[in-house]
C-alpha positions, 0 to 999 in steps of 0.5 A: 500500500503506497503512503498516500493510500495509508493516509487515506485510510488513516483518515477514514478511521478517524472520520466522524459522520457528524463531522463530515455532514458539519464541515461542508456547511462550516466551509461554505461548499454550496454553489456560489459559496467560497468553498463550492465543491469542496469534499470532506471525509469528517476528521478533526484538525488535531487528528489530521496532525497526528496522522501527518506526524506519522508520515513526516519522515517518509514523505517526499515531494510526490507524496505532498503533491498527491495529497494537495491534488486530492479532492478531499480537503483533510488530505490537502491540509495534511499535505500542507502539514508535510509541506510546512515540516520539510520546509522548516527542516530544510531551512535549518540547512538553508535548503528550503528553496524547493519546498517554497517552489513546491508551494507557489506551483501547487498554490491553487490547491491552497484553496480554503482559509484554514489551508492558507492560515496553516501555511502562508506565514510559515512558508511564504513569510519566512522565506521572504523575511530577508528577500524582496517581497514583491511577490506578496503584492502580485498575489494581492493583485490577482482576482483570486480570494485565496492568493489575496489572503496568502498575502495578507496571512504571510505578513503574520511572520514579519509582524511577529518580528516587529515588522509592520511595513507590509501589512500597512501596505497591503492593507491599504491596497486591499481595503475595499476588497469585497470579501468578508474573509479579506476583512477578517484577515486584514482586521486580524493582522492589524490587530496583531500589528497593533500589539507591536506598534500601537500608535502606528496602528491606531493612526492607520485605523483612524486615517482609513475608518471611513473606507474600512469594512465594519468587520475589518474594524472590528477585528482590528480593535478587538484587543484595545481597551473598551474606552478606546474601542468605543471612541474608534468605533464612534468615528465610523 
């Protein structure tokens, strides 16, 4: 039995009927919804992580591609967990570029918010820390929700290092994005940046408050003290 088949069988052994029914609704897989057509086996993320861990040592690019090409959401997420591991391990020896290239080659398979949020900052964020970041602006300019979100979530790595330049630039570019999932992502990253540079982020919010969708605004000010939150919301 191939490693891919072993992973598929392991997922089936962890499958829960109620999760298989719930996940398609939760990840909006209906016609016209953002996850249209996605298919779920019904396995929780902790169990997917357990399965991934069992295959860290035996995984290779071929297996990761098989998983990323799968119709099953859980298999794509396991593929990304394996890819994250390969990238981080190779990074210790300055040999991570092949895994970045694989991520970019298969970026169209990173096609739901949890897949993006589990990989973008780990792979692209770390990779671009000391490099030209124009790739993020190219992704932000595409007419593709998931590539747009990858651009934003990648900045989490920079933000943790105290570098908020790109989240401010990308937020400005994507401020009027039409999708709620982008409003949430940008608001979330602005909130993380606020923890590092509160005055700069508060000034940014005040400057752009009239353009900023309400969901983005609420996410970005969530950790501020109540009086300040109310004062900022009163400006909207």
